[in-house]
C-alpha positions in Angstrom: 2.4 38.8 7.9 1.4 36.6 9.8 3.8 34.4 12.3 1.4 31.5 12.0 0.8 29.1 9.6 -2.4 29.4 7.4 -4.4 27.2 5.6 -6.4 28.6 2.8 -7.2 26.7 -1.2 -4.9 26.9 -3.9 -5.1 29.4 -6.3 -3.1 29.3 -10.0 -0.8 32.4 -8.5 0.1 30.0 -6.0 1.6 27.5 -8.7 4.5 29.1 -9.6 5.6 29.6 -5.6 5.7 26.5 -4.9 8.9 25.9 -4.8 9.4 28.0 -2.0 8.7 25.3 0.1 11.3 22.9 1.5 10.5 19.9 1.7 13.1 17.8 2.1 13.8 15.7 4.9 16.8 13.0 6.3 16.6 9.6 7.3 18.4 7.2 9.6 16.5 4.3 8.3 15.6 2.9 4.8 13.0 0.2 4.0 14.3 -2.5 2.1 11.8 -4.8 0.1 12.9 -8.3 0.4 10.7 -11.2 -1.8 9.6 -14.1 -0.7 8.2 -17.1 -2.4 7.3 -17.4 -6.4 5.3 -17.4 -8.8 1.6 -16.5 -7.8 3.0 -17.5 -3.8 4.9 -14.3 -4.0 4.6 -11.9 -1.5 7.2 -9.3 0.2 7.9 -7.8 3.1 9.4 -4.8 4.7 13.0 -4.4 7.1 13.6 -1.2 8.7 17.7 -1.1 8.6 20.2 1.4 9.4 22.1 3.8 6.8 25.6 4.1 7.0 25.3 7.2 6.4 21.6 9.6 7.1 19.3 10.1 3.1 19.2 14.2 3.3 16.7 14.4 0.6 17.4 18.1 0.3 15.6 20.9 0.3 13.8 21.4 -2.9 10.9 19.3 -4.5 11.1 19.2 -8.5 8.3 21.8 -9.7 9.5 22.2 -12.9 7.3 23.7 -16.2 5.8 20.1 -16.6 5.1 19.7 -12.6 3.3 23.1 -12.6 1.8 22.3 -15.1 -0.2 19.6 -14.0 -0.5 21.4 -10.5 -2.8 23.8 -12.9 -4.7 21.1 -14.6 -5.7 19.4 -11.6 -7.1 22.7 -10.0 -8.4 24.3 -13.2 -10.6 20.9 -13.2 -12.1 21.7 -10.0 -13.2 18.6 -9.0 -10.3 18.2 -5.8 -9.4 19.3 -2.6 -6.4 22.1 -3.2 -4.9 23.6 -0.2 -1.4 26.2 0.4 0.2 27.1 3.7 1.1 29.8 3.9 3.7 31.0 6.2 5.4 34.7 6.6 4.8 35.4 3.8 5.5 32.5 1.6 3.9 29.1 0.7 5.1 26.2 3.3 3.2 23.9 2.1 0.6 22.0 -0.1 -2.4 19.4 0.0 -3.9 18.3 -2.9 -6.9 15.4 -3.3 -8.1 14.8 -6.6 -11.2 11.9 -7.0 -10.9 8.4 -9.0 -14.5 8.3 -10.1 -13.2 4.9 -12.0 -12.4 3.4 -7.8 -14.0 5.6 -5.6 -11.3 6.8 -4.5 -9.4 10.2 -4.1 -5.5 10.0 -5.0 -3.4 12.4 -3.2 -1.0 14.3 -5.3 0.9 16.5 -2.3 1.3 16.4 1.2 4.0 18.2 1.7 5.1 21.0 4.7 8.2 22.5 4.8 10.9 21.6 7.0 10.3 24.1 9.2 6.8 23.9 10.1 6.7 20.5 10.8 5.6 18.9 14.5 3.0 21.5 15.2 -0.4 19.3 14.2 -0.2 21.2 10.5 0.0 18.4 9.0 -2.5 16.1 10.5 -4.5 19.2 9.9 -4.0 18.6 6.5 -5.0 14.8 6.4 -8.1 15.6 7.9 -8.8 18.1 5.9 -8.2 15.4 3.1 -10.8 12.7 5.4 -13.4 15.1 6.2 -13.6 16.4 1.7 -13.2 12.6 0.8 -15.9 11.3 3.2 -18.2 13.8 2.3 -18.1 13.4 -1.1 -18.5 9.6 -0.7 -15.1 7.6 -1.4 -14.0 5.0 0.1 -10.3 5.4 0.5 -7.8 7.9 0.2 -4.7 6.2 -1.4 -1.5 8.1 -2.1 2.6 6.8 -2.1 5.7 7.3 -0.7 8.9 5.4 -1.0 11.1 3.4 1.1 13.8 5.7 1.9 11.4 8.2 3.0 10.3 6.0 6.6 10.1 9.6 8.8 7.1 9.8 6.0 5.9 6.6 6.5 6.1 6.0 10.0 3.8 9.6 10.1 1.1 7.5 8.0 0.6 4.8 10.2 0.0 7.3 13.2 -2.8 8.7 10.8 -3.9 5.2 10.9 -3.2 4.2 7.4 -2.0 0.9 5.9 -0.2 -0.1 3.4 -1.3 -1.2 0.7 0.8 -2.7 -1.7 5.0 -1.2 -3.8 5.8 -1.0 -6.6 9.2 -2.2 -7.7 9.3 -0.1 -10.8 7.9 3.1 -10.7 10.9 4.7 -10.6 13.7 5.1 -12.8 16.3 1.8 -12.5 18.8 4.6 -10.4 16.4 4.8 -8.2 16.2 1.1 -7.4 19.9 0.9 -7.5 19.6 2.7 -4.5 17.2 1.0 -3.0 13.7 3.1 -3.4 11.1 1.4 -4.3 6.7 2.6 -4.2 4.7 2.2 -1.5 1.6 2.4 -1.5 -0.9 3.5 1.1 -4.9 3.5 1.9 -6.6 5.1 4.5 -10.5 3.7 4.5 -12.9 6.0 4.7 -16.2 3.2 4.5 -16.3 1.1 8.2 
């Protein structure tokens, strides 16, 4: 059992073990979406603001039967990049990237790390592997989504050179919108 995290291909046998990952986060700020203008002149801006109490996502990610089945389908399709991080005998990270042929991009389904192994460069390494894979496959961009309450992830993506590509106020359940959770879409251009 290695004390150092190792990155290896995801296997179908790993899928039930993905719940071992504790990818939660705590954020002391959130991003508020402010709508500007109307009609075709509409726009939005994000404003970071302090929360009265930190938002704690907790330790669990919902790797329920439906999510496991979706991951299994993506792995079986065989045309993406599927990696796990193993650490101290358990799964502690996941990267999943699959092609979106219709627009020549690669969709990052999951890029998550256990809280215990963050700030060691592993997230950057996983992202670099996604970039290398997508470039070699000839895709024009990596694209992915996060939320306005996950400011740590937003700032991480910005440090990697990603750009905010858009938002969708109605992607999540209305209860999420009432809490201010809006989907943010990001892109990492691969073509200069």
